[in-house]
Residue, then its C-alpha position, 0 to 999 in steps of 0.5 A: x553391312x556391305x551392299x552386294x552389287x551386280x556385275x557382268x564378268x564378261x564386261x571385265x578386262x583381265x590383265x596379267x603382269x609378269x615379273x621374272x626374278x634374276x635367278x629364273x627360278x620364280x616368276x611372279x604373276x599379278x592378275x587384275x580384273x577391271x570393269x570399265x565403270x567400276x575400275x579394279x574389282x579383283x586381283x590375284x598374285x601367284x608365283x610359278x616356281x621352276x625347281x629344275x633350276x635350283x635342285x639341291x638348293x631349293x629350300x635356300x632359294x625359297x627362304x631368301x625369297x619370302x617367309x610364305x614360300x619358305x614355310x610352304x617349301x619346308x612343309x612339302x619338299x626337301x632341298x632337292x624339291x622332292x616331296x617328303x616321304x611321309x606324304x606317300x609312305x605314311x598312312x596318316x600323313x598322306x591324308x586322302x592319298x590322292x597326291x603322290x610322287x607326281x608332285x616331284x614333277x612340273x612347276x609349282x604354282x603358289x597362289x599367294x592371295x586372291x582379293x575380290x572387292x567385297x561388293x562384288x564377291x560371289x559373282x564368279x570373279x575369283x573363279x574367272x581369275x583362277x580359270x584364266x590362269x589354268x587355261x593359259x599357255x604358261x601352265x602345262x599338265x604336270x604343273x600343280x597349283x597350291x593355296x593356303x586359305x588364310x586371312x590377309x589381315x593378321x590383326x584378326x588372327x585367332x578371332x571368330x571372324x578369322x575362322x569364318x574367313x578361313x572356312x569360306x576360303x576353304x569352301x571356295x577352293x574346294x568348289x574350284x576342284x582343289x583338294x587337301x595335300x596330306x593333312x596340312x593347311x594347303x590345298x592343291x589342284x593339278x593341271x592334269x585333268x586325269x589326276x585322281x584329285x579330280x575324282x575325289x568328292x569334296x565331301x570325302x576330302x580330309x580336314x587339317x589338324x587346325x583346331x589347335x592354335x597356329x604358330x602365326x598368331x600375332x607375336x609380341x615383337x609387334x609391340x614396342x620393346x618395353x611392352x614386349x618384355x613385360x608381355x613376354x614375362x607375363x605370358x611365360x609365367x602364365x604358361x608355366x602355371x597352366x602347364x607345369x610339366x611342359x615348363x619343367x621339361x623346357x627348363x630341364x633341357x635348358x639346364x642340360x644345354x647350358x649347365x650353371x658353373x660351380x660358383x653359380x647361385x642358380x645351381x642349388x635351384x636346379x632339381x633333377x627332372x626325375x624328382x620334379x616330374x614325380x612331385x608334379x605327378x603326385x600332386x596332379x596325375x592328369x598333368x603328365x598327359x596335359x596338352x598345351x595350346x598346340x596339342x603338345x603333350x609333355x612326351x611330345x615336347x621332351x621328344x622334340x627337345x631330345x630330353x632323354x631323362x625327361x622321356x624316361x621319367x615320363x614313361x616311368x611315372x606315367x603308367x597307362x596314360x603315358x603309354x597312350x601318348x606314344x601313339x597320340x596324334x591329336x596335336x597341331x602337327x599330327x605327329x607321334x612323339x617319335x615323329x616329333x623327334x625325327x622331324x625335329x632332327x630333319x629340321x635341324x639338318x636343313x637349318x645347318x645345310x640351308x641357313x648355315x650352309x655347312x655339312x651335316x655331321x649326323x644326327x645328335x646321339x641324344x636324339x637317336x637314343x630318344x627315338x630308340x627308347x620311344x619306339x621300344x616303349x611303343x612295342x616296336x622290335x628295334x633290336x640292338x641299341x648300337x645297331x639302331x643308333x648306327x642306322x638312324x645317324x644319317x637320317x634314314x627314313x625308309x629303314x632299309x639303308x645299308x649302314x643307315x646311309x645307302x638307300x635302296x633307290x640310291x643303290x639301284x641308281x648307282x648299279x644301273x648307271x655303273x652298267x651304263x658306263x661300262x657299255x659306253x666306255x668302249x674302244x672307239x669313244x672312251x670316257x675318261x675322268x680327268x683324275x684317272x691319270x688319263x688312262x686312255x693315254x697310258x695305253x689300252x691295257x690300263x683303260x680296260x683295267x679301269x673299265x673293269x673296275x666299273x664292272x666290279x662296282x656294278x657287281x657289288x651293288x647288284x649283290x646289295x653291298x656297299x662299294x667300299x674301295x677296300x671291297x672293290x680292291x678285293x674283287x680286283x685282286x682276285x679277278x687279276x689272279x684268276x685271269x693271270x693278268x699283270x694288273x696284279x703287279x700294281x701296288x695297292x695304292x695305285x689300285x686304290x687310286x684307280x678304284x676311287x677315280x672309278x667311284x667318283x666317275x660313277x657318282x658324278x655320272x649318276x648325279x648328272x643323270x638324276x633330277x639334279x642334272x639333266x633328269x635322263x635317268x628318271x626319264x628313261x625309267x618312265x619310258x622303259x618299254x618293257x617295264x622291268x626297270x620301272x617296276x623295280x624302281x617303283x617297288x623300292x621305298x623312298x628315303x631322305x637319302x635317295x639323292x644324297x650323293x655327297x653323303x655317299x661320297x663321304x661315307x665311301x671315302x672318295x675324294x672331292x670331285x674336280x669341277x670338270x671331267x675330260x672327254x677324249x674322242x678318238x676316231x675309230x680308224x686311228x692306229x693304237x701305235x700312232x696314238x701312243x706316239x702322239x699323246x702330246x698332239x692328242x692332248x692338244x688337239x682332240x682332248x678338251x674339257x667340259x662339264x660332266x653335264x655335257x658328257x652324254x651329249x658328246x657321246x651321242x652327238x653323231x646320232x641324237x635321235x637314236x641315242x635314247x633307244x640305245x640308252x634304254x637298251x644299255x640300261x636294260x642290259x646293265x641289269x644282267x651285266x655281270x652274268x655276261x662277264x667272265x672275269x669274276x671269281 
């Protein structure tokens, strides 16, 4: 039994060591508490994460750094460092509901460990360390602290002692004001004292789905190879006997993925899953809904593995008990079978994009069919199967994406940014994409034609339609005929090239104004003085595709962007005729290349203080842009 000693915390010296990693994304802080007589009595390790430096590759950076940060980042955020929709949109998964979109802002402070000498515990050392860092100059109001109470010694995982330590750690953090995020194992604390989290009593906070076994229990590969194989075999046999339906579904999935050859001796032993499940149900009806050590039912497992024959068989033979499993959440992850399938697809997508660094080619058809069958069995109005598959192929999570990939927030963003570009591209300070055949140097008329295409893109998005080049071309040709202007003399190929260049410019501009670039769009939405844009933006549902510019580019058929754009700055007083006769001189003198990220700074370099006000006005004007134009039929 340990002896608890007394110690005056005011006599202790706190020292902080700072280590900044080469990518400037993560800064590690090691805080130690030293007593003049007793030496080191406590320590804390934290990681401060600056997501603004790795938007688009957030998960990849976290995965490379450590397993602990990898699990943390995947639990809450997507590859852009944006909070997953279920924590704000799903009534169950958002838990107490005190955490929301503010988690998209500021730095993330991940508390990796707090260790206090057991002789000096409960003397305020842990509290003092946390308070010291919260009140430091490194922390700003938007920043949020995260902690996952767990045992540091993995050898006692799953024991009664481990459970007691985790329970005490939860009490410790809650007493310091931390509150649970969703229904996960993680607790969080906002540096903003006005945050709703500070008003939630600890007694009203929700509990995690933690009565089921965790994945981080001691794995067999901690033993030597020989012992590992023997133990794995014994555990597999025991698991198959205890959960025969789970074993049958897993074996069926493996057989579907790796069918035996015609000459294989294993072929005669592979029974259809329908026959196997019927025989097991007749022998023991309760096995159809049995939960394994993670609380996973056979239906959940089949959904996770995209095993459609198994799902159909379970729904066929299971009767009323299996219908209850369709809405069952009492498992380790708190998911229904449909959510288990959707989250499995999302995990696979992130694995392809993050670990393999490959382009996502869409959800597997088997997975989408599983979602359709499960939702229909649960009584949802899912409509036509083909339409459902088309919607779910690109991981739409809001149900409002046009053709399953153009989300409401993405449509709104592109609409406003196209309107902004239209106003910015005036005669005095034109912005030209370097792949638009340098329209400004080809003459004023073609530049206006290109600018008009930007307006057509805005118009199509205002009408909640997808700005396919073919649709934009139709508007352009109709408008040209109505105005009797000679742009109709252009060939369809030339007009299509012009439209693709305009779409590329809008997409590049919108991406650079988003949180993947300089965050100007989000900042202006928040600072909107009249509240019109902010209200419309907040009313739109969040979706996995809200920042997927590459997916939009590919689905629209817009060619890959060049690494640079070209900005042409011309003095207002320069004569148009002189401009046409001195194209070469202009290209060598006033025309220069820069990244698209710098475009807005170049446009507003004369009056930087007035730039934001002008942009706010421009954004508001873009809402009614098309009503002011007369070129539309």
